[in-house]
VMD Tcl script that builds the backbone (N, CA, C; Angstrom):
set m [mol new atoms 447]
animate dup $m
set s [atomselect $m all]
$s set {name element resname resid chain x y z} {
  {N N MET 1 A 5.607 8.988 19.196}
  {CA C MET 1 A 5.859 9.736 17.970}
  {C C MET 1 A 6.759 10.918 18.307}
  {N N THR 2 A 7.661 11.219 17.448}
  {CA C THR 2 A 8.613 12.300 17.690}
  {C C THR 2 A 8.211 13.559 16.917}
  {N N GLU 3 A 8.612 14.711 17.434}
  {CA C GLU 3 A 8.374 15.984 16.751}
  {C C GLU 3 A 9.462 16.257 15.724}
  {N N ASP 4 A 10.507 15.465 15.708}
  {CA C ASP 4 A 11.640 15.625 14.801}
  {C C ASP 4 A 11.230 15.138 13.406}
  {N N LEU 5 A 10.959 16.080 12.487}
  {CA C LEU 5 A 10.482 15.720 11.147}
  {C C LEU 5 A 11.531 14.996 10.313}
  {N N TRP 6 A 12.788 15.067 10.705}
  {CA C TRP 6 A 13.834 14.388 9.958}
  {C C TRP 6 A 13.977 12.932 10.373}
  {N N HIS 7 A 13.361 12.555 11.471}
  {CA C HIS 7 A 13.491 11.188 11.964}
  {C C HIS 7 A 12.132 10.596 12.269}
  {N N THR 8 A 11.200 10.741 11.341}
  {CA C THR 8 A 9.854 10.198 11.494}
  {C C THR 8 A 9.921 8.676 11.362}
  {N N PRO 9 A 9.232 7.954 12.231}
  {CA C PRO 9 A 9.314 6.489 12.171}
  {C C PRO 9 A 8.628 5.919 10.928}
  {N N LEU 10 A 9.142 4.815 10.444}
  {CA C LEU 10 A 8.523 4.076 9.344}
  {C C LEU 10 A 7.320 3.317 9.892}
  {N N VAL 11 A 6.409 2.959 8.997}
  {CA C VAL 11 A 5.224 2.189 9.381}
  {C C VAL 11 A 5.254 0.872 8.618}
  {N N HIS 12 A 5.087 -0.229 9.319}
  {CA C HIS 12 A 5.093 -1.568 8.721}
  {C C HIS 12 A 3.656 -2.077 8.662}
  {N N ILE 13 A 3.141 -2.300 7.470}
  {CA C ILE 13 A 1.813 -2.889 7.304}
  {C C ILE 13 A 2.038 -4.340 6.880}
  {N N ARG 14 A 1.707 -5.248 7.749}
  {CA C ARG 14 A 1.923 -6.671 7.473}
  {C C ARG 14 A 0.878 -7.201 6.494}
  {N N ALA 15 A 1.243 -8.230 5.768}
  {CA C ALA 15 A 0.345 -8.821 4.765}
  {C C ALA 15 A -1.024 -9.132 5.347}
  {N N GLY 16 A -1.061 -9.611 6.559}
  {CA C GLY 16 A -2.329 -9.963 7.186}
  {C C GLY 16 A -3.131 -8.773 7.685}
  {N N ASP 17 A -2.544 -7.572 7.590}
  {CA C ASP 17 A -3.221 -6.375 8.084}
  {C C ASP 17 A -3.834 -5.514 6.985}
  {N N VAL 18 A -3.730 -5.941 5.707}
  {CA C VAL 18 A -4.389 -5.166 4.652}
  {C C VAL 18 A -5.893 -5.225 4.883}
  {N N ARG 19 A -6.597 -4.168 4.463}
  {CA C ARG 19 A -8.004 -4.010 4.812}
  {C C ARG 19 A -8.885 -4.017 3.563}
  {N N GLY 20 A -10.053 -4.614 3.695}
  {CA C GLY 20 A -11.018 -4.630 2.605}
  {C C GLY 20 A -12.078 -3.566 2.735}
  {N N ASP 21 A -11.966 -2.694 3.717}
  {CA C ASP 21 A -12.990 -1.662 3.926}
  {C C ASP 21 A -12.653 -0.387 3.149}
  {N N THR 22 A -12.425 -0.565 1.862}
  {CA C THR 22 A -12.163 0.534 0.939}
  {C C THR 22 A -13.168 0.433 -0.195}
  {N N GLY 23 A -13.172 1.401 -1.111}
  {CA C GLY 23 A -14.099 1.355 -2.234}
  {C C GLY 23 A -13.965 0.058 -3.010}
  {N N GLN 24 A -15.082 -0.544 -3.363}
  {CA C GLN 24 A -15.076 -1.816 -4.072}
  {C C GLN 24 A -15.807 -1.682 -5.410}
  {N N THR 25 A -15.491 -2.590 -6.314}
  {CA C THR 25 A -16.126 -2.694 -7.619}
  {C C THR 25 A -16.501 -4.144 -7.820}
  {N N SER 26 A -17.662 -4.392 -8.400}
  {CA C SER 26 A -18.092 -5.772 -8.606}
  {C C SER 26 A -17.055 -6.545 -9.420}
  {N N GLY 27 A -16.897 -7.823 -9.114}
  {CA C GLY 27 A -16.001 -8.697 -9.858}
  {C C GLY 27 A -14.565 -8.701 -9.383}
  {N N MET 28 A -14.250 -7.925 -8.357}
  {CA C MET 28 A -12.884 -7.893 -7.856}
  {C C MET 28 A -12.901 -7.610 -6.358}
  {N N THR 29 A -11.799 -7.932 -5.704}
  {CA C THR 29 A -11.639 -7.592 -4.300}
  {C C THR 29 A -10.472 -6.640 -4.193}
  {N N ARG 30 A -10.716 -5.446 -3.643}
  {CA C ARG 30 A -9.687 -4.422 -3.497}
  {C C ARG 30 A -9.282 -4.374 -2.026}
  {N N LEU 31 A -7.972 -4.458 -1.752}
  {CA C LEU 31 A -7.443 -4.422 -0.393}
  {C C LEU 31 A -6.521 -3.218 -0.243}
  {N N GLU 32 A -6.677 -2.512 0.874}
  {CA C GLU 32 A -5.938 -1.285 1.140}
  {C C GLU 32 A -4.797 -1.574 2.114}
  {N N ALA 33 A -3.609 -1.084 1.776}
  {CA C ALA 33 A -2.458 -1.259 2.660}
  {C C ALA 33 A -1.953 0.090 3.164}
  {N N VAL 34 A -1.545 0.959 2.265}
  {CA C VAL 34 A -1.007 2.267 2.625}
  {C C VAL 34 A -2.034 3.325 2.251}
  {N N SER 35 A -2.468 4.103 3.247}
  {CA C SER 35 A -3.459 5.159 2.997}
  {C C SER 35 A -3.455 6.135 4.164}
  {N N GLY 36 A -4.258 7.162 4.028}
  {CA C GLY 36 A -4.405 8.106 5.135}
  {C C GLY 36 A -4.933 7.430 6.374}
  {N N LYS 37 A -5.893 6.516 6.208}
  {CA C LYS 37 A -6.496 5.903 7.395}
  {C C LYS 37 A -5.688 4.738 7.960}
  {N N THR 38 A -4.837 4.102 7.161}
  {CA C THR 38 A -4.073 2.969 7.705}
  {C C THR 38 A -2.757 3.386 8.344}
  {N N CYS 39 A -2.118 4.438 7.790}
  {CA C CYS 39 A -0.804 4.797 8.326}
  {C C CYS 39 A -0.510 6.288 8.287}
  {N N GLY 40 A -1.514 7.102 7.933}
  {CA C GLY 40 A -1.307 8.539 7.924}
  {C C GLY 40 A -0.701 9.102 6.654}
  {N N SER 41 A -0.671 8.321 5.586}
  {CA C SER 41 A -0.161 8.826 4.311}
  {C C SER 41 A -0.944 10.066 3.889}
  {N N SER 42 A -0.246 11.053 3.347}
  {CA C SER 42 A -0.933 12.273 2.923}
  {C C SER 42 A -0.976 12.438 1.407}
  {N N LYS 43 A -0.214 11.649 0.666}
  {CA C LYS 43 A -0.166 11.817 -0.785}
  {C C LYS 43 A -0.229 10.513 -1.565}
  {N N LEU 44 A -0.371 9.381 -0.890}
  {CA C LEU 44 A -0.242 8.095 -1.577}
  {C C LEU 44 A -1.254 7.095 -1.059}
  {N N TRP 45 A -1.797 6.291 -1.960}
  {CA C TRP 45 A -2.640 5.147 -1.611}
  {C C TRP 45 A -2.008 3.956 -2.304}
  {N N MET 46 A -1.928 2.815 -1.588}
  {CA C MET 46 A -1.358 1.608 -2.176}
  {C C MET 46 A -2.094 0.397 -1.641}
  {N N GLY 47 A -2.325 -0.538 -2.512}
  {CA C GLY 47 A -3.017 -1.754 -2.120}
  {C C GLY 47 A -2.907 -2.798 -3.209}
  {N N GLN 48 A -3.877 -3.682 -3.228}
  {CA C GLN 48 A -3.870 -4.761 -4.219}
  {C C GLN 48 A -5.295 -5.111 -4.607}
  {N N THR 49 A -5.433 -5.732 -5.772}
  {CA C THR 49 A -6.726 -6.274 -6.161}
  {C C THR 49 A -6.537 -7.728 -6.568}
  {N N HIS 50 A -7.625 -8.467 -6.365}
  {CA C HIS 50 A -7.683 -9.877 -6.742}
  {C C HIS 50 A -8.899 -10.050 -7.645}
  {N N VAL 51 A -8.692 -10.653 -8.808}
  {CA C VAL 51 A -9.788 -10.945 -9.727}
  {C C VAL 51 A -9.775 -12.454 -9.976}
  {N N ALA 52 A -10.888 -13.105 -9.667}
  {CA C ALA 52 A -11.006 -14.560 -9.813}
  {C C ALA 52 A -10.908 -14.957 -11.279}
  {N N PRO 53 A -10.606 -16.225 -11.545}
  {CA C PRO 53 A -10.561 -16.700 -12.931}
  {C C PRO 53 A -11.887 -16.464 -13.652}
  {N N VAL 54 A -11.760 -16.176 -14.943}
  {CA C VAL 54 A -12.897 -15.993 -15.848}
  {C C VAL 54 A -13.911 -14.994 -15.250}
  {N N THR 55 A -13.410 -13.831 -14.833}
  {CA C THR 55 A -14.235 -12.812 -14.194}
  {C C THR 55 A -13.883 -11.446 -14.768}
  {N N LYS 56 A -14.884 -10.563 -14.832}
  {CA C LYS 56 A -14.693 -9.173 -15.236}
  {C C LYS 56 A -15.141 -8.279 -14.084}
  {N N SER 57 A -14.403 -7.205 -13.867}
  {CA C SER 57 A -14.855 -6.218 -12.886}
  {C C SER 57 A -15.896 -5.321 -13.539}
  {N N GLY 58 A -16.585 -4.552 -12.720}
  {CA C GLY 58 A -17.442 -3.509 -13.254}
  {C C GLY 58 A -16.590 -2.370 -13.786}
  {N N ASP 59 A -17.179 -1.557 -14.647}
  {CA C ASP 59 A -16.490 -0.384 -15.167}
  {C C ASP 59 A -16.389 0.659 -14.053}
  {N N HIS 60 A -15.262 1.366 -13.988}
  {CA C HIS 60 A -15.039 2.337 -12.923}
  {C C HIS 60 A -13.899 3.281 -13.296}
  {N N HIS 61 A -13.689 4.303 -12.476}
  {CA C HIS 61 A -12.494 5.150 -12.573}
  {C C HIS 61 A -12.088 5.558 -11.162}
  {N N HIS 62 A -10.960 6.265 -11.070}
  {CA C HIS 62 A -10.393 6.620 -9.770}
  {C C HIS 62 A -10.246 8.127 -9.588}
  {N N GLY 63 A -11.244 8.877 -10.097}
  {CA C GLY 63 A -11.268 10.315 -9.884}
  {C C GLY 63 A -9.989 10.991 -10.324}
  {N N HIS 64 A -9.543 11.975 -9.539}
  {CA C HIS 64 A -8.373 12.780 -9.887}
  {C C HIS 64 A -7.049 12.039 -9.707}
  {N N ALA 65 A -7.079 10.839 -9.157}
  {CA C ALA 65 A -5.836 10.116 -8.859}
  {C C ALA 65 A -5.248 9.438 -10.096}
  {N N GLU 66 A -3.930 9.544 -10.231}
  {CA C GLU 66 A -3.209 8.708 -11.187}
  {C C GLU 66 A -3.045 7.344 -10.531}
  {N N THR 67 A -3.099 6.279 -11.339}
  {CA C THR 67 A -2.981 4.931 -10.800}
  {C C THR 67 A -1.888 4.171 -11.549}
  {N N ALA 68 A -0.996 3.550 -10.790}
  {CA C ALA 68 A 0.028 2.665 -11.353}
  {C C ALA 68 A -0.283 1.251 -10.888}
  {N N ILE 69 A -0.211 0.301 -11.812}
  {CA C ILE 69 A -0.547 -1.092 -11.520}
  {C C ILE 69 A 0.650 -1.969 -11.860}
  {N N TYR 70 A 0.967 -2.894 -10.959}
  {CA C TYR 70 A 2.015 -3.886 -11.183}
  {C C TYR 70 A 1.381 -5.262 -11.085}
  {N N VAL 71 A 1.541 -6.071 -12.126}
  {CA C VAL 71 A 0.944 -7.408 -12.146}
  {C C VAL 71 A 1.855 -8.381 -11.408}
  {N N VAL 72 A 1.304 -8.961 -10.334}
  {CA C VAL 72 A 2.039 -9.926 -9.526}
  {C C VAL 72 A 1.861 -11.336 -10.085}
  {N N SER 73 A 0.600 -11.706 -10.364}
  {CA C SER 73 A 0.333 -13.051 -10.878}
  {C C SER 73 A -0.907 -13.044 -11.753}
  {N N GLY 74 A -1.031 -14.081 -12.581}
  {CA C GLY 74 A -2.152 -14.179 -13.497}
  {C C GLY 74 A -1.890 -13.390 -14.770}
  {N N HIS 75 A -2.911 -13.318 -15.608}
  {CA C HIS 75 A -2.810 -12.616 -16.890}
  {C C HIS 75 A -4.026 -11.718 -17.086}
  {N N PRO 76 A -4.124 -10.642 -16.288}
  {CA C PRO 76 A -5.275 -9.757 -16.405}
  {C C PRO 76 A -5.230 -8.929 -17.682}
  {N N ALA 77 A -6.408 -8.494 -18.099}
  {CA C ALA 77 A -6.530 -7.537 -19.195}
  {C C ALA 77 A -7.148 -6.271 -18.622}
  {N N PHE 78 A -6.699 -5.135 -19.103}
  {CA C PHE 78 A -7.210 -3.842 -18.676}
  {C C PHE 78 A -7.904 -3.232 -19.887}
  {N N VAL 79 A -9.183 -2.940 -19.737}
  {CA C VAL 79 A -10.027 -2.551 -20.871}
  {C C VAL 79 A -10.476 -1.103 -20.699}
  {N N PHE 80 A -10.370 -0.322 -21.777}
  {CA C PHE 80 A -10.828 1.063 -21.774}
  {C C PHE 80 A -11.425 1.389 -23.132}
  {N N ALA 81 A -12.134 2.516 -23.209}
  {CA C ALA 81 A -12.769 2.934 -24.455}
  {C C ALA 81 A -11.858 3.883 -25.217}
  {N N ASP 82 A -11.789 3.684 -26.531}
  {CA C ASP 82 A -11.104 4.613 -27.425}
  {C C ASP 82 A -12.075 4.889 -28.552}
  {N N GLY 83 A -12.731 6.047 -28.479}
  {CA C GLY 83 A -13.807 6.326 -29.431}
  {C C GLY 83 A -14.964 5.385 -29.166}
  {N N ASP 84 A -15.385 4.652 -30.201}
  {CA C ASP 84 A -16.510 3.733 -30.036}
  {C C ASP 84 A -16.076 2.281 -29.902}
  {N N ARG 85 A -14.783 2.047 -29.666}
  {CA C ARG 85 A -14.315 0.661 -29.513}
  {C C ARG 85 A -13.649 0.443 -28.165}
  {N N GLU 86 A -13.668 -0.819 -27.738}
  {CA C GLU 86 A -12.963 -1.204 -26.516}
  {C C GLU 86 A -11.549 -1.624 -26.865}
  {N N VAL 87 A -10.597 -1.187 -26.069}
  {CA C VAL 87 A -9.200 -1.559 -26.241}
  {C C VAL 87 A -8.804 -2.413 -25.045}
  {N N ARG 88 A -8.115 -3.531 -25.295}
  {CA C ARG 88 A -7.664 -4.456 -24.243}
  {C C ARG 88 A -6.138 -4.435 -24.178}
  {N N LEU 89 A -5.626 -4.161 -22.993}
  {CA C LEU 89 A -4.196 -4.291 -22.746}
  {C C LEU 89 A -4.004 -5.581 -21.961}
  {N N GLU 90 A -3.441 -6.588 -22.606}
  {CA C GLU 90 A -3.250 -7.880 -21.945}
  {C C GLU 90 A -1.895 -7.876 -21.262}
  {N N ALA 91 A -1.888 -8.244 -19.988}
  {CA C ALA 91 A -0.684 -8.130 -19.174}
  {C C ALA 91 A -0.342 -9.461 -18.516}
  {N N GLY 92 A 0.876 -9.554 -18.034}
  {CA C GLY 92 A 1.330 -10.732 -17.307}
  {C C GLY 92 A 2.240 -10.327 -16.174}
  {N N PRO 93 A 2.682 -11.286 -15.376}
  {CA C PRO 93 A 3.530 -10.985 -14.226}
  {C C PRO 93 A 4.742 -10.125 -14.616}
  {N N GLY 94 A 4.971 -9.089 -13.822}
  {CA C GLY 94 A 6.080 -8.184 -14.069}
  {C C GLY 94 A 5.714 -6.970 -14.907}
  {N N ASP 95 A 4.530 -6.968 -15.537}
  {CA C ASP 95 A 4.105 -5.835 -16.361}
  {C C ASP 95 A 3.536 -4.722 -15.492}
  {N N TYR 96 A 3.577 -3.511 -16.025}
  {CA C TYR 96 A 3.020 -2.323 -15.379}
  {C C TYR 96 A 1.959 -1.710 -16.291}
  {N N ILE 97 A 0.950 -1.099 -15.704}
  {CA C ILE 97 A -0.094 -0.372 -16.424}
  {C C ILE 97 A -0.245 0.983 -15.743}
  {N N PHE 98 A -0.382 2.058 -16.535}
  {CA C PHE 98 A -0.676 3.379 -15.997}
  {C C PHE 98 A -2.100 3.754 -16.382}
  {N N VAL 99 A -2.894 4.183 -15.398}
  {CA C VAL 99 A -4.270 4.620 -15.623}
  {C C VAL 99 A -4.341 6.115 -15.303}
  {N N PRO 100 A -4.592 6.960 -16.316}
  {CA C PRO 100 A -4.687 8.399 -16.070}
  {C C PRO 100 A -5.908 8.754 -15.211}
  {N N PRO 101 A -5.914 9.940 -14.615}
  {CA C PRO 101 A -7.076 10.370 -13.835}
  {C C PRO 101 A -8.360 10.316 -14.666}
  {N N TYR 102 A -9.441 9.955 -14.027}
  {CA C TYR 102 A -10.796 9.931 -14.591}
  {C C TYR 102 A -10.975 8.965 -15.768}
  {N N ALA 103 A -10.017 8.104 -16.051}
  {CA C ALA 103 A -10.120 7.203 -17.201}
  {C C ALA 103 A -10.997 5.990 -16.856}
  {N N PRO 104 A -12.184 5.880 -17.463}
  {CA C PRO 104 A -13.018 4.697 -17.233}
  {C C PRO 104 A -12.304 3.445 -17.745}
  {N N HIS 105 A -12.361 2.393 -16.949}
  {CA C HIS 105 A -11.698 1.142 -17.320}
  {C C HIS 105 A -12.304 -0.006 -16.519}
  {N N ARG 106 A -11.867 -1.217 -16.840}
  {CA C ARG 106 A -12.222 -2.389 -16.036}
  {C C ARG 106 A -11.080 -3.396 -16.159}
  {N N GLU 107 A -11.059 -4.309 -15.173}
  {CA C GLU 107 A -10.105 -5.407 -15.194}
  {C C GLU 107 A -10.847 -6.672 -15.598}
  {N N GLU 108 A -10.210 -7.485 -16.395}
  {CA C GLU 108 A -10.762 -8.780 -16.769}
  {C C GLU 108 A -9.709 -9.837 -16.514}
  {N N ASN 109 A -10.166 -11.016 -16.128}
  {CA C ASN 109 A -9.267 -12.135 -15.936}
  {C C ASN 109 A -9.799 -13.310 -16.738}
  {N N PRO 110 A -9.350 -13.472 -17.981}
  {CA C PRO 110 A -9.829 -14.573 -18.811}
  {C C PRO 110 A -9.184 -15.917 -18.465}
  {N N GLY 111 A -8.146 -15.883 -17.630}
  {CA C GLY 111 A -7.377 -17.091 -17.333}
  {C C GLY 111 A -8.008 -18.000 -16.306}
  {N N ASP 112 A -7.302 -19.095 -16.013}
  {CA C ASP 112 A -7.801 -20.091 -15.060}
  {C C ASP 112 A -7.124 -19.994 -13.696}
  {N N GLU 113 A -6.357 -18.911 -13.471}
  {CA C GLU 113 A -5.779 -18.659 -12.150}
  {C C GLU 113 A -6.133 -17.235 -11.720}
  {N N GLU 114 A -6.184 -17.000 -10.406}
  {CA C GLU 114 A -6.490 -15.680 -9.887}
  {C C GLU 114 A -5.459 -14.663 -10.390}
  {N N ALA 115 A -5.915 -13.475 -10.736}
  {CA C ALA 115 A -5.018 -12.384 -11.105}
  {C C ALA 115 A -4.861 -11.475 -9.894}
  {N N VAL 116 A -3.614 -11.182 -9.529}
  {CA C VAL 116 A -3.315 -10.317 -8.391}
  {C C VAL 116 A -2.424 -9.183 -8.889}
  {N N VAL 117 A -2.824 -7.939 -8.569}
  {CA C VAL 117 A -2.029 -6.780 -8.941}
  {C C VAL 117 A -1.824 -5.888 -7.724}
  {N N VAL 118 A -0.712 -5.165 -7.715}
  {CA C VAL 118 A -0.448 -4.153 -6.702}
  {C C VAL 118 A -0.729 -2.803 -7.341}
  {N N ILE 119 A -1.399 -1.940 -6.587}
  {CA C ILE 119 A -1.835 -0.640 -7.095}
  {C C ILE 119 A -1.233 0.468 -6.238}
  {N N ALA 120 A -0.766 1.531 -6.887}
  {CA C ALA 120 A -0.347 2.747 -6.190}
  {C C ALA 120 A -1.099 3.913 -6.828}
  {N N ARG 121 A -1.622 4.796 -5.979}
  {CA C ARG 121 A -2.369 5.967 -6.465}
  {C C ARG 121 A -1.814 7.237 -5.852}
  {N N SER 122 A -1.961 8.325 -6.593}
  {CA C SER 122 A -1.459 9.625 -6.154}
  {C C SER 122 A -2.452 10.325 -5.229}
  {N N SER 123 A -3.048 9.576 -4.340}
  {CA C SER 123 A -4.005 10.103 -3.368}
  {C C SER 123 A -3.937 9.217 -2.144}
  {N N GLN 124 A -4.183 9.757 -0.973}
  {CA C GLN 124 A -4.213 8.911 0.221}
  {C C GLN 124 A -5.563 8.250 0.388}
  {N N GLU 125 A -6.512 8.556 -0.500}
  {CA C GLU 125 A -7.839 7.947 -0.462}
  {C C GLU 125 A -7.946 6.868 -1.532}
  {N N GLY 126 A -8.690 5.832 -1.245}
  {CA C GLY 126 A -8.962 4.786 -2.226}
  {C C GLY 126 A -10.155 5.183 -3.076}
  {N N ILE 127 A -9.977 6.155 -3.973}
  {CA C ILE 127 A -11.085 6.681 -4.769}
  {C C ILE 127 A -11.552 5.633 -5.769}
  {N N VAL 128 A -12.861 5.305 -5.713}
  {CA C VAL 128 A -13.463 4.381 -6.657}
  {C C VAL 128 A -14.814 4.943 -7.055}
  {N N VAL 129 A -14.999 5.191 -8.343}
  {CA C VAL 129 A -16.285 5.646 -8.866}
  {C C VAL 129 A -16.763 4.582 -9.847}
  {N N ASN 130 A -17.788 3.825 -9.462}
  {CA C ASN 130 A -18.327 2.777 -10.322}
  {C C ASN 130 A -19.225 3.402 -11.382}
  {N N LEU 131 A -19.184 2.851 -12.590}
  {CA C LEU 131 A -19.881 3.408 -13.742}
  {C C LEU 131 A -20.797 2.371 -14.387}
  {N N GLU 132 A -21.781 2.849 -15.133}
  {CA C GLU 132 A -22.669 1.964 -15.903}
  {C C GLU 132 A -21.926 1.338 -17.075}
  {N N SER 133 A -21.034 2.115 -17.711}
  {CA C SER 133 A -20.284 1.600 -18.861}
  {C C SER 133 A -18.997 2.402 -19.020}
  {N N LEU 134 A -18.138 1.944 -19.919}
  {CA C LEU 134 A -16.908 2.666 -20.213}
  {C C LEU 134 A -17.188 4.018 -20.852}
  {N N TRP 135 A -18.391 4.194 -21.402}
  {CA C TRP 135 A -18.745 5.427 -22.090}
  {C C TRP 135 A -19.576 6.361 -21.210}
  {N N SER 136 A -19.726 6.040 -19.932}
  {CA C SER 136 A -20.462 6.921 -19.023}
  {C C SER 136 A -19.791 8.282 -18.947}
  {N N ALA 137 A -20.613 9.338 -18.885}
  {CA C ALA 137 A -20.069 10.677 -18.701}
  {C C ALA 137 A -19.415 10.759 -17.325}
  {N N VAL 138 A -18.287 11.445 -17.250}
  {CA C VAL 138 A -17.535 11.559 -16.005}
  {C C VAL 138 A -17.425 13.031 -15.626}
  {N N ASP 139 A -17.764 13.349 -14.382}
  {CA C ASP 139 A -17.651 14.701 -13.853}
  {C C ASP 139 A -16.216 14.927 -13.393}
  {N N ARG 140 A -15.465 15.750 -14.114}
  {CA C ARG 140 A -14.072 16.026 -13.774}
  {C C ARG 140 A -13.913 17.275 -12.921}
  {N N THR 141 A -15.037 17.878 -12.499}
  {CA C THR 141 A -14.957 19.119 -11.746}
  {C C THR 141 A -15.050 18.915 -10.243}
  {N N GLY 142 A -15.560 17.783 -9.801}
  {CA C GLY 142 A -15.773 17.577 -8.366}
  {C C GLY 142 A -15.118 16.297 -7.904}
  {N N ASN 143 A -15.956 15.410 -7.342}
  {CA C ASN 143 A -15.432 14.171 -6.770}
  {C C ASN 143 A -15.267 13.074 -7.798}
  {N N GLY 144 A -15.589 13.347 -9.074}
  {CA C GLY 144 A -15.406 12.349 -10.105}
  {C C GLY 144 A -16.590 11.436 -10.274}
  {N N ALA 145 A -17.703 11.703 -9.585}
  {CA C ALA 145 A -18.887 10.869 -9.731}
  {C C ALA 145 A -19.417 10.967 -11.148}
  {N N PRO 146 A -20.125 9.937 -11.617}
  {CA C PRO 146 A -20.711 10.015 -12.953}
  {C C PRO 146 A -21.586 11.250 -13.055}
  {N N ALA 147 A -21.583 11.881 -14.223}
  {CA C ALA 147 A -22.411 13.074 -14.434}
  {C C ALA 147 A -23.847 12.732 -14.127}
  {N N GLY 148 A -24.523 13.623 -13.412}
  {CA C GLY 148 A -25.916 13.394 -13.059}
  {C C GLY 148 A -26.098 12.768 -11.702}
  {N N ASP 149 A -25.030 12.277 -11.063}
  {CA C ASP 149 A -25.141 11.687 -9.716}
  {C C ASP 149 A -25.104 12.761 -8.665}
}
mol reanalyze $m
mol bondsrecalc $m
mol representation Tube
mol addrep $m
C-alpha cells in the first residue's frame, strides 16, 4: 500500500468473492461486495440481493443510509406504507428504485424466476433493521432499531 493519496490502488472484488455474512432479512439472500470490511470503503456499501420466485422478504429498513437499487433480472416489487395502505412499485430489468433513510419496506417476487438486484448504500455498513410490519415505529435518533428495542 502506498502513502501517496493521489495514487491509491483500486480493489477488485470478484463475483465469487461476494460475502453473505452481512445483515439478512427473511425471504431474501443479501450478498456484500463493497464495504468497510471487504475493501476499506469509508462511505459506501454495495452488494446484491436474490429473492426466489413467489417469495416475499420480511419488512425492514436500512437506518440512516440512503439506498439505490438497480434491477438486474426478474420482476420484483418494492412495497412500502403510505398512510394506512400498502404501495407496490413493480419493477423490471434496468429499473432503479430509491429508498430513503429509515423507510420501512419489503421486496416481493411474484414471478416464476429469481429476482436479482444490485444495491448501493450511503454507508460502508450493511445496515439492516428487521421489523414486525411496515407500520412499526422506527427510532431515527440512534441505530435505527425499532422503537422499544
